[in-house]
Backbone as numpy.savetxt, mean C-alpha at the origin, in Angstrom:
# Nx Ny Nz CAx CAy CAz Cx Cy Cz
22.33 4.89 0.84 22.36 3.88 0.78 21.04 3.14 0.71
20.55 2.20 -0.12 19.24 1.70 0.19 18.03 2.82 0.28
18.21 3.71 -0.46 17.51 4.89 -0.51 15.74 4.57 -0.74
15.83 3.78 -1.75 14.23 3.24 -1.90 13.56 2.53 -0.71
14.53 1.61 -0.15 13.88 1.00 1.13 13.58 1.99 2.26
14.50 3.26 2.48 14.29 4.16 3.32 13.10 5.00 3.08
12.88 5.23 1.87 11.76 5.97 1.54 10.16 5.19 1.76
10.54 4.46 1.40 9.26 3.20 1.60 9.09 3.10 2.85
9.97 3.10 3.69 9.55 2.95 5.25 9.09 4.00 5.97
9.59 5.30 5.46 9.20 6.77 6.19 7.66 6.96 5.47
7.73 6.94 4.34 6.37 7.42 3.61 5.20 6.65 3.30
5.29 5.21 3.20 4.20 4.06 2.88 4.16 3.01 4.35
5.35 2.56 4.67 5.00 1.67 5.72 4.79 2.15 7.03
5.25 3.03 7.83 5.14 3.66 8.81 3.61 4.35 8.87
3.26 5.16 7.89 1.84 5.41 7.86 0.83 4.36 7.94
1.37 3.26 7.42 0.38 2.04 7.04 0.13 1.34 8.57
1.41 1.36 9.25 1.03 0.83 10.59 0.33 1.57 11.54
0.35 2.87 11.39 -0.62 4.08 11.83 -2.14 3.90 11.74
-1.91 3.94 10.30 -3.47 3.99 9.87 -4.42 2.60 9.89
-3.20 1.28 9.93 -3.97 0.01 10.15 -4.41 -0.12 11.54
-3.90 0.70 12.54 -4.16 0.61 13.72 -5.54 1.38 14.00
-5.45 2.55 13.41 -7.02 3.41 13.54 -8.02 2.95 12.89
-7.69 1.91 11.66 -8.96 1.17 11.00 -9.22 -0.18 11.30
-8.31 -0.54 12.27 -8.39 -2.18 12.87 -10.07 -2.74 13.15
-10.90 -1.71 13.37 -12.24 -2.32 13.64 -12.93 -2.36 12.36
-12.56 -1.68 11.30 -13.31 -1.62 9.88 -12.84 -2.51 8.78
-11.54 -2.82 8.92 -11.01 -3.87 8.10 -11.39 -5.46 8.33
-11.80 -5.96 7.12 -12.15 -7.24 7.05 -10.88 -8.02 6.25
-9.96 -8.79 7.33 -8.77 -9.24 6.94 -8.68 -10.09 5.80
-9.82 -10.87 5.69 -9.64 -11.99 4.50 -9.94 -11.36 3.19
-10.69 -10.43 3.19 -11.00 -9.74 1.75 -9.99 -8.54 1.37
-9.47 -8.22 2.52 -8.09 -7.39 2.37 -7.14 -8.20 1.69
-6.88 -9.37 2.29 -5.64 -10.27 1.82 -5.86 -10.58 0.13
-7.32 -11.02 -0.09 -7.49 -11.27 -1.45 -7.14 -10.25 -2.47
-7.69 -8.89 -1.84 -7.28 -7.86 -2.75 -5.94 -7.39 -3.02
-5.42 -7.58 -1.83 -3.93 -7.28 -1.92 -3.22 -8.35 -2.94
-3.62 -9.74 -2.74 -2.86 -10.62 -3.46 -3.37 -10.54 -5.03
-4.41 -9.86 -5.46 -4.69 -9.62 -6.98 -4.01 -8.53 -7.60
-3.94 -7.43 -6.64 -3.39 -6.34 -7.04 -1.52 -6.54 -7.28
-1.09 -7.36 -6.16 0.33 -7.66 -6.13 0.32 -8.52 -7.55
-0.06 -9.28 -8.16 -0.16 -10.40 -9.16 0.00 -9.51 -10.21
-0.97 -8.43 -10.56 -0.80 -7.73 -11.45 0.03 -6.60 -11.56
0.67 -6.09 -10.50 1.72 -5.32 -10.35 3.13 -6.07 -10.88
3.17 -7.11 -10.21 4.25 -8.07 -10.88 4.58 -8.21 -12.26
3.40 -8.36 -12.64 3.39 -8.60 -14.03 3.91 -7.41 -15.08
3.14 -6.60 -14.44 3.16 -5.16 -15.19 4.92 -4.58 -14.90
5.36 -4.46 -13.80 6.68 -4.34 -13.81 7.43 -5.17 -14.27
7.41 -6.37 -14.46 8.36 -7.51 -15.15 8.22 -6.94 -16.84
7.33 -6.60 -17.08 7.11 -6.18 -18.70 7.77 -5.24 -18.68
7.34 -3.86 -18.22 8.07 -2.80 -18.34 9.69 -2.95 -18.07
10.21 -3.73 -16.89 11.53 -3.89 -17.09 12.32 -4.22 -18.17
11.43 -5.33 -18.65 12.26 -6.04 -19.73 12.09 -5.44 -21.21
11.15 -4.65 -21.20 10.99 -3.81 -22.27 11.91 -2.63 -22.29
12.56 -2.29 -20.97 13.48 -1.16 -20.63 12.98 0.24 -20.70
11.50 -0.09 -20.30 10.81 1.38 -19.75 11.39 2.06 -18.60
11.69 1.15 -17.66 12.63 1.48 -16.47 13.61 0.84 -15.82
14.30 1.22 -15.08 15.40 0.31 -14.42 15.77 0.76 -13.02
16.30 0.23 -12.33 16.81 0.37 -10.90 18.02 0.36 -10.71
18.59 1.44 -9.91 20.03 1.77 -9.60 20.27 0.36 -8.59
21.28 -0.17 -8.82 21.84 -1.16 -8.21 22.47 -0.76 -6.83
22.72 0.34 -6.52 23.49 0.88 -5.56 22.27 1.39 -4.76
21.12 1.32 -4.89 20.14 1.98 -4.38 18.99 1.04 -3.59
19.31 -0.08 -4.03 18.21 -1.48 -3.65 18.98 -2.37 -3.08
18.09 -3.19 -1.96 18.58 -4.25 -1.53 19.25 -5.38 -2.42
18.71 -5.96 -3.31 19.00 -7.14 -4.32 17.79 -7.16 -5.07
18.04 -8.26 -6.06 17.18 -8.54 -7.08 16.50 -9.98 -6.92
15.10 -10.15 -7.04 14.35 -11.08 -7.06 13.49 -11.23 -8.10
14.08 -12.22 -8.98 13.23 -12.36 -10.17 13.19 -11.21 -11.14
14.44 -10.47 -10.91 14.63 -9.65 -12.14 13.87 -8.00 -11.59
13.44 -8.00 -10.33 12.55 -6.76 -9.78 13.37 -6.53 -8.46
13.64 -5.30 -7.73 14.06 -5.02 -6.58 13.19 -5.69 -5.42
13.88 -6.14 -4.34 13.13 -6.66 -3.33 12.24 -5.47 -2.45
12.83 -4.37 -2.70 11.68 -3.09 -2.12 10.32 -3.09 -2.80
10.62 -3.48 -4.42 9.36 -3.06 -5.29 8.22 -4.17 -4.74
8.60 -5.48 -4.53 7.40 -6.41 -3.82 6.87 -5.70 -2.67
7.54 -5.12 -1.79 7.23 -4.40 -0.61 6.21 -3.26 -0.98
6.56 -2.47 -2.13 5.97 -1.33 -2.49 4.42 -1.95 -3.35
4.32 -3.23 -3.77 3.21 -3.74 -4.35 2.39 -4.03 -3.27
2.66 -4.38 -1.90 1.79 -4.43 -1.05 1.29 -3.38 -0.33
2.40 -2.64 0.22 1.95 -1.55 1.32 1.27 -0.36 0.26
1.73 -0.11 -0.84 1.15 1.24 -1.44 -0.48 0.93 -1.61
-0.81 -0.17 -2.03 -2.28 -0.32 -2.28 -3.03 -0.65 -0.84
-2.24 -1.03 0.22 -2.95 -1.05 1.54 -2.88 0.19 2.09
-1.93 1.31 1.85 -2.03 2.58 2.28 -3.29 3.36 1.60
-3.48 2.95 0.34 -4.70 3.63 -0.54 -5.94 3.12 0.21
-5.91 1.81 0.49 -7.22 1.40 1.30 -7.34 2.10 2.63
-6.26 2.01 3.35 -6.15 2.71 4.72 -6.72 4.21 4.75
-6.19 4.80 3.87 -6.61 6.50 3.66 -7.97 6.42 3.37
-8.61 5.66 2.31 -9.86 5.57 2.17 -10.69 5.24 3.27
-10.60 4.48 4.20 -11.18 3.76 5.33 -11.21 4.86 6.25
-9.96 5.69 6.35 -9.80 6.83 7.62 -10.64 8.03 7.05
-11.14 8.17 5.83 -11.64 9.34 5.20 -13.14 8.95 5.33
-13.57 7.54 4.82 -14.95 7.42 4.73 -15.29 7.43 6.35
-14.56 6.96 7.53 -14.94 6.87 8.83 -15.28 8.01 9.04
-14.46 9.27 8.88 -14.87 10.65 9.07 -16.02 11.12 8.67
-16.28 10.89 7.52 -17.41 11.57 6.75 -18.91 10.72 7.26
-18.86 9.65 7.39 -19.77 8.82 7.73 -19.99 8.82 9.58
-19.01 9.03 10.25 -19.04 9.46 11.37 -19.93 10.88 11.86
-19.46 11.77 10.88 -20.12 13.07 11.21 -21.63 13.42 10.55
-21.95 12.25 9.61 -23.64 11.91 9.50 -24.21 11.22 10.51
-23.57 10.53 11.15 -24.27 9.75 12.18 -24.51 10.59 13.58
-23.13 11.59 13.61 -23.56 12.53 14.83 -24.67 13.44 14.56
-25.03 13.92 13.35 -25.86 14.68 12.82 -27.19 14.23 12.88
-27.42 12.99 12.61 -28.55 11.99 12.51 -29.02 11.76 14.02
-27.96 11.70 15.21 -28.24 11.50 16.38 -28.70 12.62 17.20
-28.31 13.87 16.62 -28.43 15.24 17.19 -30.23 15.45 16.70
-30.14 15.11 15.57 -31.61 15.13 15.09 -32.74 14.63 15.56
-32.37 13.69 16.00 -33.64 12.57 16.98 -33.72 13.06 18.00
């Protein structure tokens, strides 16, 4: 029951919480919110169009409920998946730039 929400929590929301904590010093909150809002609007339009055209649908047994024709979990997906991508990028960037800084400090 509520498989979509369970999968979202395990594989997207929980990793986001951990990565957000790890990246907390690198994140500019205002810029992040603007980027997520723009992506959210694009995703809603894309999904609404796809559902109305019959390209995909959602099982009523596996979702919490519908909000404007889309599952509530889908709106969470629109926020947390782009956030996860940004968090992973920041983590990897920090690893590589951190290594370069260590090498530069050793050379001096």
